[in-house]
VEXMAR-304532 format. One record per residue (C-alpha): residue number from 1; residue in one letter; chain; x, y, z. Coordinates in Angstrom, 1 decimal. Each point is the difference from the previous one (the first is absolute). Last residue first. Layout:
residues N
@resi=NUM resn=A chain=A east=X north=Y up=Z .
...
This chain:
residues 263
@resi=263 resn=A chain=A east=-31.8 north=13.8 up=36.6 .
@resi=262 resn=T chain=A east=-2.5 north=1.6 up=-2.4 .
@resi=261 resn=E chain=A east=-3.0 north=-2.2 up=1.0 .
@resi=260 resn=A chain=A east=0.9 north=0.2 up=3.7 .
@resi=259 resn=G chain=A east=0.1 north=3.8 up=-0.1 .
@resi=258 resn=L chain=A east=-3.3 north=0.1 up=-1.8 .
@resi=257 resn=T chain=A east=-1.6 north=-2.1 up=2.7 .
@resi=256 resn=Q chain=A east=1.5 north=2.1 up=2.8 .
@resi=255 resn=G chain=A east=-1.2 north=3.2 up=-1.6 .
@resi=254 resn=L chain=A east=-3.5 north=-1.4 up=-0.4 .
@resi=253 resn=S chain=A east=-0.1 north=-0.9 up=3.7 .
@resi=252 resn=R chain=A east=1.3 north=3.4 up=1.0 .
@resi=251 resn=D chain=A east=-2.5 north=1.8 up=-2.2 .
@resi=250 resn=H chain=A east=-2.9 north=-2.1 up=1.3 .
@resi=249 resn=A chain=A east=1.1 north=0.6 up=3.6 .
@resi=248 resn=S chain=A east=0.2 north=3.8 up=-0.6 .
@resi=247 resn=R chain=A east=-3.4 north=0.0 up=-1.7 .
@resi=246 resn=K chain=A east=-1.6 north=-2.0 up=2.8 .
@resi=245 resn=L chain=A east=1.5 north=2.3 up=2.7 .
@resi=244 resn=Q chain=A east=-1.1 north=3.1 up=-1.8 .
@resi=243 resn=D chain=A east=-3.6 north=-1.3 up=-0.3 .
@resi=242 resn=Q chain=A east=0.0 north=-0.9 up=3.7 .
@resi=241 resn=H chain=A east=1.0 north=3.5 up=0.9 .
@resi=240 resn=M chain=A east=-2.7 north=1.5 up=-2.2 .
@resi=239 resn=S chain=A east=-2.5 north=-2.3 up=1.6 .
@resi=238 resn=D chain=A east=1.1 north=1.1 up=3.5 .
@resi=237 resn=K chain=A east=-0.3 north=3.7 up=-1.0 .
@resi=236 resn=I chain=A east=-3.5 north=-0.6 up=-1.3 .
@resi=235 resn=A chain=A east=-1.1 north=-1.9 up=3.1 .
@resi=234 resn=P chain=A east=1.4 north=2.8 up=2.2 .
@resi=233 resn=A chain=A east=-1.7 north=2.7 up=-2.1 .
@resi=232 resn=L chain=A east=-3.5 north=-1.5 up=0.0 .
@resi=231 resn=I chain=A east=-1.2 north=1.1 up=3.4 .
@resi=230 resn=T chain=A east=1.5 north=3.5 up=-0.2 .
@resi=229 resn=A chain=A east=-1.3 north=0.4 up=-3.5 .
@resi=228 resn=M chain=A east=-3.5 north=-1.0 up=1.2 .
@resi=227 resn=R chain=A east=0.1 north=2.8 up=2.5 .
@resi=226 resn=Q chain=A east=1.3 north=2.6 up=-2.4 .
@resi=225 resn=A chain=A east=-2.5 north=-1.1 up=-2.7 .
@resi=224 resn=L chain=A east=-2.9 north=0.2 up=2.4 .
@resi=223 resn=Y chain=A east=0.8 north=3.7 up=0.9 .
@resi=222 resn=T chain=A east=0.5 north=0.7 up=-3.7 .
@resi=221 resn=E chain=A east=-3.4 north=-1.5 up=-0.8 .
@resi=220 resn=G chain=A east=-1.4 north=1.9 up=2.9 .
@resi=219 resn=A chain=A east=1.1 north=3.3 up=-1.5 .
@resi=218 resn=T chain=A east=-2.1 north=-0.7 up=-3.1 .
@resi=217 resn=N chain=A east=-2.9 north=-1.3 up=2.2 .
@resi=216 resn=P chain=A east=0.1 north=-3.4 up=1.6 .
@resi=215 resn=H chain=A east=-3.1 north=-2.1 up=0.1 .
@resi=214 resn=E chain=A east=-1.9 north=-0.7 up=3.3 .
@resi=213 resn=L chain=A east=-1.2 north=3.2 up=1.6 .
@resi=212 resn=D chain=A east=-2.7 north=0.3 up=-2.7 .
@resi=211 resn=D chain=A east=0.9 north=3.7 up=-0.4 .
@resi=210 resn=T chain=A east=3.4 north=-1.0 up=-1.3 .
@resi=209 resn=L chain=A east=2.8 north=-1.0 up=2.4 .
@resi=208 resn=F chain=A east=3.4 north=1.6 up=0.7 .
@resi=207 resn=G chain=A east=-1.7 north=2.2 up=2.6 .
@resi=206 resn=S chain=A east=-0.4 north=-3.1 up=2.1 .
@resi=205 resn=S chain=A east=3.8 north=0.5 up=0.7 .
@resi=204 resn=E chain=A east=-0.9 north=2.3 up=2.9 .
@resi=203 resn=G chain=A east=-1.7 north=-2.8 up=1.9 .
@resi=202 resn=Q chain=A east=0.1 north=-3.3 up=-1.9 .
@resi=201 resn=F chain=A east=0.9 north=-0.5 up=-3.7 .
@resi=200 resn=W chain=A east=2.6 north=-2.7 up=1.1 .
@resi=199 resn=G chain=A east=0.1 north=-0.5 up=3.7 .
@resi=198 resn=L chain=A east=2.5 north=-2.8 up=0.2 .
@resi=197 resn=A chain=A east=-2.4 north=-2.4 up=1.7 .
@resi=196 resn=V chain=A east=-2.5 north=0.7 up=-2.8 .
@resi=195 resn=P chain=A east=2.7 north=-0.4 up=-2.7 .
@resi=194 resn=D chain=A east=0.8 north=-3.5 up=1.2 .
@resi=193 resn=V chain=A east=3.0 north=-1.4 up=-1.9 .
@resi=192 resn=Y chain=A east=0.6 north=-3.7 up=-0.3 .
@resi=191 resn=Q chain=A east=3.3 north=-1.5 up=-1.2 .
@resi=190 resn=V chain=A east=-0.1 north=-3.6 up=-1.2 .
@resi=189 resn=G chain=A east=0.6 north=-3.3 up=1.9 .
@resi=188 resn=D chain=A east=-3.0 north=-1.7 up=-1.6 .
@resi=187 resn=D chain=A east=-1.7 north=-0.7 up=3.4 .
@resi=186 resn=D chain=A east=0.9 north=3.5 up=1.1 .
@resi=185 resn=A chain=A east=-1.6 north=1.5 up=-3.1 .
@resi=184 resn=Q chain=A east=-3.1 north=-2.1 up=0.5 .
@resi=183 resn=V chain=A east=-0.3 north=1.1 up=3.6 .
@resi=182 resn=K chain=A east=0.5 north=3.7 up=-0.7 .
@resi=181 resn=L chain=A east=-2.4 north=0.0 up=-2.9 .
@resi=180 resn=T chain=A east=-2.7 north=-1.8 up=2.0 .
@resi=179 resn=Q chain=A east=0.4 north=2.4 up=2.9 .
@resi=178 resn=I chain=A east=-0.1 north=3.1 up=-2.1 .
@resi=177 resn=I chain=A east=-3.1 north=-1.3 up=-1.9 .
@resi=176 resn=P chain=A east=-1.8 north=-0.9 up=3.2 .
@resi=175 resn=A chain=A east=0.9 north=3.4 up=1.6 .
@resi=174 resn=L chain=A east=-1.2 north=2.0 up=-3.0 .
@resi=173 resn=E chain=A east=-3.5 north=0.8 up=1.4 .
@resi=172 resn=G chain=A east=1.5 north=0.6 up=3.5 .
@resi=171 resn=Q chain=A east=-2.1 north=3.1 up=0.7 .
@resi=170 resn=V chain=A east=3.0 north=2.1 up=0.8 .
@resi=169 resn=D chain=A east=1.6 north=-1.0 up=-3.3 .
@resi=168 resn=G chain=A east=2.7 north=2.6 up=0.4 .
@resi=167 resn=S chain=A east=-2.5 north=2.5 up=-1.3 .
@resi=166 resn=E chain=A east=1.7 north=0.7 up=-3.3 .
@resi=165 resn=S chain=A east=0.4 north=-3.8 up=-0.5 .
@resi=164 resn=T chain=A east=2.5 north=-1.8 up=-2.3 .
@resi=163 resn=P chain=A east=0.0 north=-3.6 up=-1.1 .
@resi=162 resn=G chain=A east=2.8 north=-2.4 up=0.5 .
@resi=161 resn=V chain=A east=3.4 north=-0.2 up=-1.6 .
@resi=160 resn=V chain=A east=1.3 north=-3.5 up=-0.9 .
@resi=159 resn=I chain=A east=3.6 north=-0.1 up=-1.3 .
@resi=158 resn=V chain=A east=1.4 north=-2.9 up=-2.0 .
@resi=157 resn=T chain=A east=3.7 north=-0.3 up=-0.9 .
@resi=156 resn=A chain=A east=0.2 north=-2.0 up=-3.2 .
@resi=155 resn=A chain=A east=2.0 north=-3.2 up=-0.4 .
@resi=154 resn=P chain=A east=-2.9 north=-2.4 up=-0.6 .
@resi=153 resn=A chain=A east=-1.7 north=2.3 up=-2.5 .
@resi=152 resn=L chain=A east=-3.0 north=-1.7 up=-1.5 .
@resi=151 resn=V chain=A east=-0.3 north=-2.7 up=2.6 .
@resi=150 resn=K chain=A east=0.7 north=2.4 up=2.9 .
@resi=149 resn=V chain=A east=-2.5 north=2.5 up=-1.3 .
@resi=148 resn=R chain=A east=-2.6 north=-2.8 up=-0.3 .
@resi=147 resn=A chain=A east=0.5 north=-0.9 up=3.7 .
@resi=146 resn=L chain=A east=-0.6 north=3.7 up=0.9 .
@resi=145 resn=A chain=A east=-3.2 north=0.1 up=-2.0 .
@resi=144 resn=T chain=A east=-1.2 north=-3.3 up=1.4 .
@resi=143 resn=A chain=A east=0.7 north=0.9 up=3.6 .
@resi=142 resn=V chain=A east=-1.8 north=3.4 up=-0.4 .
@resi=141 resn=A chain=A east=-3.1 north=-1.7 up=-1.6 .
@resi=140 resn=A chain=A east=-0.1 north=-2.8 up=2.7 .
@resi=139 resn=D chain=A east=0.1 north=2.5 up=2.8 .
@resi=138 resn=L chain=A east=-2.5 north=2.3 up=-1.6 .
@resi=137 resn=G chain=A east=-2.7 north=-2.6 up=-0.5 .
@resi=136 resn=S chain=A east=-2.8 north=2.3 up=1.1 .
@resi=135 resn=A chain=A east=-0.3 north=3.7 up=-0.9 .
@resi=134 resn=G chain=A east=-0.9 north=2.4 up=2.7 .
@resi=133 resn=S chain=A east=2.6 north=2.6 up=-1.0 .
@resi=132 resn=D chain=A east=1.8 north=-1.4 up=-3.1 .
@resi=131 resn=N chain=A east=0.0 north=3.4 up=-1.8 .
@resi=130 resn=D chain=A east=2.1 north=1.2 up=2.9 .
@resi=129 resn=S chain=A east=2.9 north=-1.4 up=-1.9 .
@resi=128 resn=G chain=A east=2.8 north=0.5 up=-0.1 .
@resi=127 resn=F chain=A east=3.5 north=0.0 up=-1.6 .
@resi=126 resn=L chain=A east=1.8 north=-3.1 up=-1.4 .
@resi=125 resn=L chain=A east=3.7 north=0.7 up=-0.7 .
@resi=124 resn=V chain=A east=2.1 north=-2.4 up=-2.2 .
@resi=123 resn=V chain=A east=3.8 north=0.5 up=-0.3 .
@resi=122 resn=Q chain=A east=2.2 north=-2.0 up=-2.3 .
@resi=121 resn=S chain=A east=-2.4 north=-0.9 up=-2.9 .
@resi=120 resn=Q chain=A east=1.9 north=-1.6 up=-2.8 .
@resi=119 resn=S chain=A east=-1.6 north=-3.4 up=0.6 .
@resi=118 resn=N chain=A east=-3.4 north=1.5 up=-0.4 .
@resi=117 resn=V chain=A east=-2.6 north=2.3 up=1.7 .
@resi=116 resn=I chain=A east=-2.0 north=2.0 up=-2.4 .
@resi=115 resn=R chain=A east=-3.5 north=-1.5 up=-0.8 .
@resi=114 resn=N chain=A east=0.1 north=-2.9 up=2.4 .
@resi=113 resn=V chain=A east=0.4 north=2.4 up=2.9 .
@resi=112 resn=L chain=A east=-2.8 north=2.1 up=-1.3 .
@resi=111 resn=D chain=A east=-2.3 north=-3.0 up=-0.2 .
@resi=110 resn=L chain=A east=1.0 north=-1.0 up=3.6 .
@resi=109 resn=Y chain=A east=-0.8 north=3.6 up=1.1 .
@resi=108 resn=V chain=A east=-3.6 north=-0.3 up=-1.1 .
@resi=107 resn=D chain=A east=-1.0 north=0.9 up=-3.6 .
@resi=106 resn=G chain=A east=-3.4 north=0.8 up=-1.5 .
@resi=105 resn=G chain=A east=1.2 north=3.2 up=-1.7 .
@resi=104 resn=E chain=A east=-1.8 north=2.2 up=2.5 .
@resi=103 resn=G chain=A east=1.6 north=-1.9 up=2.8 .
@resi=102 resn=P chain=A east=-0.8 north=-3.4 up=1.4 .
@resi=101 resn=V chain=A east=-0.4 north=-0.5 up=3.8 .
@resi=100 resn=V chain=A east=2.1 north=-2.7 up=1.5 .
@resi=99 resn=Y chain=A east=3.6 north=1.1 up=0.0 .
@resi=98 resn=G chain=A east=-1.2 north=3.5 up=-0.8 .
@resi=97 resn=A chain=A east=-0.9 north=2.0 up=-3.1 .
@resi=96 resn=G chain=A east=-2.1 north=3.2 up=-0.1 .
@resi=95 resn=N chain=A east=2.2 north=1.8 up=-2.5 .
@resi=94 resn=E chain=A east=2.7 north=-2.2 up=-1.4 .
@resi=93 resn=S chain=A east=3.7 north=-0.2 up=0.7 .
@resi=92 resn=A chain=A east=2.4 north=-1.6 up=-2.5 .
@resi=91 resn=N chain=A east=2.9 north=2.5 up=0.5 .
@resi=90 resn=T chain=A east=3.3 north=-1.0 up=-1.5 .
@resi=89 resn=I chain=A east=2.9 north=1.8 up=1.6 .
@resi=88 resn=T chain=A east=3.5 north=0.1 up=-1.5 .
@resi=87 resn=A chain=A east=2.7 north=0.6 up=2.5 .
@resi=86 resn=K chain=A east=3.6 north=1.1 up=-0.2 .
@resi=85 resn=L chain=A east=0.9 north=1.8 up=3.3 .
@resi=84 resn=G chain=A east=2.2 north=3.1 up=-0.4 .
@resi=83 resn=K chain=A east=-1.9 north=2.0 up=2.6 .
@resi=82 resn=A chain=A east=-1.6 north=2.2 up=-2.6 .
@resi=81 resn=A chain=A east=-1.0 north=-3.1 up=-2.0 .
@resi=80 resn=F chain=A east=-1.6 north=-1.5 up=3.1 .
@resi=79 resn=I chain=A east=-2.1 north=3.1 up=0.6 .
@resi=78 resn=S chain=A east=-1.1 north=0.0 up=-3.7 .
@resi=77 resn=Q chain=A east=-1.2 north=-3.6 up=0.3 .
@resi=76 resn=A chain=A east=-1.9 north=1.0 up=3.1 .
@resi=75 resn=Q chain=A east=-1.7 north=2.8 up=-1.9 .
@resi=74 resn=E chain=A east=-1.3 north=-2.5 up=-2.6 .
@resi=73 resn=P chain=A east=-1.1 north=-2.4 up=2.7 .
@resi=72 resn=W chain=A east=-1.7 north=2.9 up=1.9 .
@resi=71 resn=T chain=A east=-2.1 north=0.9 up=-3.0 .
@resi=70 resn=D chain=A east=0.9 north=3.0 up=-2.1 .
@resi=69 resn=G chain=A east=-2.3 north=2.9 up=-0.5 .
@resi=68 resn=P chain=A east=-3.7 north=0.5 up=0.6 .
@resi=67 resn=T chain=A east=-1.5 north=-2.2 up=2.8 .
@resi=66 resn=R chain=A east=-3.6 north=-1.4 up=0.0 .
@resi=65 resn=F chain=A east=1.4 north=-3.5 up=-0.5 .
@resi=64 resn=G chain=A east=3.8 north=0.2 up=-0.4 .
@resi=63 resn=T chain=A east=0.2 north=-3.8 up=-0.3 .
@resi=62 resn=S chain=A east=1.8 north=-0.8 up=3.2 .
@resi=61 resn=L chain=A east=-2.6 north=1.1 up=2.6 .
@resi=60 resn=S chain=A east=-2.6 north=-1.5 up=-2.5 .
@resi=59 resn=D chain=A east=1.1 north=-3.6 up=0.8 .
@resi=58 resn=G chain=A east=3.4 north=-1.7 up=0.2 .
@resi=57 resn=I chain=A east=2.6 north=-2.3 up=-1.5 .
@resi=56 resn=V chain=A east=3.4 north=1.6 up=-0.6 .
@resi=55 resn=D chain=A east=2.8 north=-1.8 up=-1.8 .
@resi=54 resn=V chain=A east=3.7 north=1.1 up=0.3 .
@resi=53 resn=H chain=A east=2.6 north=-1.2 up=-2.6 .
@resi=52 resn=V chain=A east=3.4 north=1.2 up=1.0 .
@resi=51 resn=S chain=A east=1.5 north=2.0 up=-2.8 .
@resi=50 resn=T chain=A east=3.2 north=-1.3 up=-1.6 .
@resi=49 resn=V chain=A east=3.2 north=0.0 up=2.0 .
@resi=48 resn=P chain=A east=2.8 north=1.7 up=-2.0 .
@resi=47 resn=D chain=A east=1.5 north=-2.1 up=-2.8 .
@resi=46 resn=T chain=A east=2.9 north=-2.4 up=0.5 .
@resi=45 resn=I chain=A east=1.3 north=-0.4 up=-3.5 .
@resi=44 resn=P chain=A east=-0.3 north=-3.6 up=-1.0 .
@resi=43 resn=V chain=A east=3.0 north=-2.1 up=-1.1 .
@resi=42 resn=R chain=A east=-1.0 north=-2.0 up=-3.1 .
@resi=41 resn=A chain=A east=1.3 north=2.6 up=-2.4 .
@resi=40 resn=D chain=A east=3.4 north=0.1 up=1.9 .
@resi=39 resn=A chain=A east=0.3 north=-3.8 up=-0.6 .
@resi=38 resn=A chain=A east=-0.8 north=0.4 up=-3.7 .
@resi=37 resn=T chain=A east=2.6 north=2.8 up=-0.3 .
@resi=36 resn=S chain=A east=2.6 north=-2.1 up=1.9 .
@resi=35 resn=S chain=A east=-0.6 north=-3.0 up=-2.2 .
@resi=34 resn=L chain=A east=0.2 north=2.1 up=-3.1 .
@resi=33 resn=L chain=A east=3.2 north=1.6 up=1.1 .
@resi=32 resn=V chain=A east=1.5 north=-3.4 up=1.0 .
@resi=31 resn=L chain=A east=-1.0 north=-1.4 up=-3.4 .
@resi=30 resn=V chain=A east=1.5 north=2.9 up=-1.9 .
@resi=29 resn=V chain=A east=3.3 north=-0.4 up=2.0 .
@resi=28 resn=A chain=A east=0.1 north=-3.7 up=-0.8 .
@resi=27 resn=L chain=A east=-0.6 north=0.6 up=-3.7 .
@resi=26 resn=A chain=A east=2.8 north=2.5 up=-0.1 .
@resi=25 resn=S chain=A east=2.3 north=-2.5 up=1.7 .
@resi=24 resn=L chain=A east=-1.0 north=-2.7 up=-2.5 .
@resi=23 resn=I chain=A east=0.7 north=2.4 up=-2.9 .
@resi=22 resn=V chain=A east=3.3 north=1.0 up=1.3 .
@resi=21 resn=T chain=A east=1.0 north=-3.6 up=0.7 .
@resi=20 resn=A chain=A east=-1.1 north=-1.0 up=-3.5 .
@resi=19 resn=H chain=A east=2.1 north=2.8 up=-1.6 .
@resi=18 resn=G chain=A east=3.0 north=-1.0 up=2.0 .
@resi=17 resn=L chain=A east=-0.4 north=-3.6 up=-1.0 .
@resi=16 resn=R chain=A east=-0.1 north=1.0 up=-3.6 .
@resi=15 resn=H chain=A east=3.3 north=1.8 up=0.4 .
@resi=14 resn=F chain=A east=1.5 north=-2.8 up=1.9 .
@resi=13 resn=W chain=A east=-0.9 north=-2.4 up=-2.9 .
@resi=12 resn=A chain=A east=1.3 north=2.4 up=-2.6 .
@resi=11 resn=R chain=A east=3.3 north=0.3 up=1.9 .
@resi=10 resn=L chain=A east=0.2 north=-3.8 up=0.1 .
@resi=9 resn=A chain=A east=-0.7 north=-0.3 up=-3.7 .
@resi=8 resn=R chain=A east=2.6 north=2.6 up=-0.8 .
@resi=7 resn=W chain=A east=2.6 north=-1.8 up=2.1 .
@resi=6 resn=G chain=A east=-0.8 north=-3.3 up=-1.8 .
@resi=5 resn=S chain=A east=0.3 north=1.7 up=-3.4 .
@resi=4 resn=R chain=A east=3.4 north=1.4 up=1.1 .
@resi=3 resn=P chain=A east=1.2 north=-3.3 up=1.3 .
@resi=2 resn=N chain=A east=-0.9 north=-1.8 up=-3.3 .
@resi=1 resn=M chain=A east=-1.2 north=-3.5 up=0.9 .
């Protein structure tokens, strides 16, 4: 074999090898970049906590009946926003409704619960109702409504707020309702708030009522919103905190999974 031709063949081989090495290296870099880009695309950006879903079940004290302007649920949402609390309130209240007595749309509280409460509900507030005065079957109706809330929204914080009374219920007409709500709330392990015992719309604050001494006037809606906001705020703060923990845990878990895939 000619030494010169052998040397030229060897040089040509190394030359081809060099080109192949460069091509393979370039491909490796491209693959790494594509893998990194795909991994980055799968890593979620931790968004701010979304609004806490709050559902309100009530009667004409929550619908704005006989009251111009914003209802207390609408004003409460504005109060939360001003305090940096993220909440979206869905109001399913109906004039004349109670746990037993149907409202003007033919619904009782159980129907209203079925209408809006769902797995995304985080706080559920049931307010009232003096419409159930003298009605039979209240114990079973309250128990059924609260049980249904738990089925539809197992993780939700449930708050039961009793009826109000300008007179402080001196005649005791609301006593059976108040007692039933308290007992059922205790049995279910949920918070109960008694507006009569707290003096809502009594004394000087009776000026926040319309001429019927039952429904809030325009200033009364603000009065009611402030009190409801005080009741709801701790539950909303807790839900926001739980959302943050869940998002952080999800991001950490996904980060560990992606780290294992690229290792």
